[in-house]
C-alpha positions in Angstrom: 25.3 86.2 95.3 23.3 89.1 93.8 22.3 89.8 90.3 24.8 91.6 88.1 25.9 92.1 84.6 29.4 91.3 83.3 29.3 93.1 80.0 28.1 92.0 76.6 28.3 92.9 73.0 26.7 95.3 70.5 25.8 94.0 67.0 25.9 96.5 64.1 24.6 95.9 60.6 25.7 98.0 57.6 24.9 97.7 53.9 27.9 98.1 51.6 28.0 98.2 47.8 30.9 95.8 47.6 30.0 93.2 50.4 26.3 93.6 50.9 25.1 93.3 54.5 28.0 93.4 56.9 27.8 92.5 60.6 30.2 94.0 63.1 30.3 93.0 66.8 31.8 95.2 69.5 32.2 93.8 73.1 31.6 96.0 76.2 32.4 95.6 79.9 30.5 98.6 81.3 27.5 100.7 80.7 29.9 103.6 79.7 31.5 101.4 77.0 28.0 100.3 75.7 27.0 104.0 75.6 30.1 105.0 73.7 29.6 102.2 71.1 26.1 103.3 70.5 27.0 107.0 70.1 29.8 106.0 67.7 27.5 103.7 65.7 27.5 105.8 62.5 30.8 104.4 61.4 29.8 100.9 62.3 26.3 100.9 60.8 23.0 100.6 62.6 22.7 99.0 66.1 20.8 95.8 65.5 21.1 94.1 68.8 22.6 94.5 72.3 23.4 91.4 74.3 23.9 91.8 78.0 25.4 88.9 79.9 25.5 88.3 83.7 24.1 86.1 86.5 20.8 86.0 88.3 20.3 85.9 92.1 21.0 82.2 92.1 24.3 82.6 90.3 22.9 81.1 87.0 24.3 82.7 83.8 21.8 84.8 81.9 21.7 86.8 78.7 19.3 89.6 77.9 18.9 90.4 74.2 17.6 93.9 73.1 16.8 93.7 69.4 16.1 96.8 67.2 14.5 97.1 63.9 16.6 99.4 61.8 14.9 101.9 59.5 15.8 101.7 55.8 17.2 104.7 54.0 14.7 106.7 51.9 14.8 106.1 48.2 16.2 109.0 46.2 13.8 110.7 43.7 
């Protein structure tokens, strides 16, 4: 059995005036879905993390986490 991914999820963080920091999670099954979620991220907030799930060459379940540091918005003068 060869290495392959089976999808994953994108974690978004957004700051709201009424609820504070809000986390939204969107699953994906393909690279195209992941790409679409990241391009549409403005409505969801900032991409904080991408978790990719799959199996290694021995068939053992694996997860790769790509974590991002979001930039804060500039203070208004």
